[in-house]
N, C-alpha and C positions, 0 to 999 in steps of 0.2 A: 285416647284421653278418657273417654267415657268408661271404657273397660277398667282402667286404672282406678277411677273414682268409685266404681261399683265394687271392685275388689277391696279397696280400703274401707268402704262402708260395711261390707260383709265381715271383714276382720274385726271392726269395732263392735258390731252387733254380737258376733260370736264370743268376743272377750267379755262383754257385759253379761251374756247368758251364763258363761262359765263362772263368773264372779258372784252370781246371785244364788248359787246352789247352797243349800244348808249343809254345814259340816256336822257330823255326828261325833260327839266326844267319846273316846274310849274309856272304859272303866279301868281304874288303877287296881293293881294287885297289892294286897297287904301281906307281908311275910312274917311268920312267927316261927322261931326255932322249935323243932319237935322236942317234946319231953320224953317220948317213949323210944325214939330211934337210938340204937346203940351202935357204936363203932363208926368207921369212916363211911361216908356216903358215896358209894360208887355207882349206884343205879337209881336214877330218878323214879323208875317205876316201883321199886321197893319202897322208896321214900314216900311216894304218893299213897301206897297201900297202908303204911303206918299212919300217915296223916289222916286218912279216912277213918281210922279207929279213934282219932282225936277230934272227930266231927269237923274236919276240913275237907273241902271238895277235891283238893289237889296238893301236891308237894313236889319239890325239886331240890337237887343237890346244888350247893353253892360253896365256894371257897371263902372261909372266914378265918382270919388270923392264921393263914397257911394250913388250915385243916379243912377237909371236905365235910360239911355238915348238912343235915336234912332240914329244910325249911318248909313249913306248911304254908299253903297259899289260899287266899280267898279274895273275892272282890271287896274293896273298901266301901 
């Protein structure tokens, strides 16, 4: 009986400790279609290179209206 009560107490304390942790919000990414990328976007690394020339830190290919396009990406 005592062991059961201690186990229950331990579980309640462990649950409270887990619930009081601070959660860190993740930054959202804002996308903007590249103005310099030409053709179908088949390689995100090529897209990222073009986006860097447009002063964006990164870029990736996305399907938009059934076409693969390059979208430049930065934190909002």
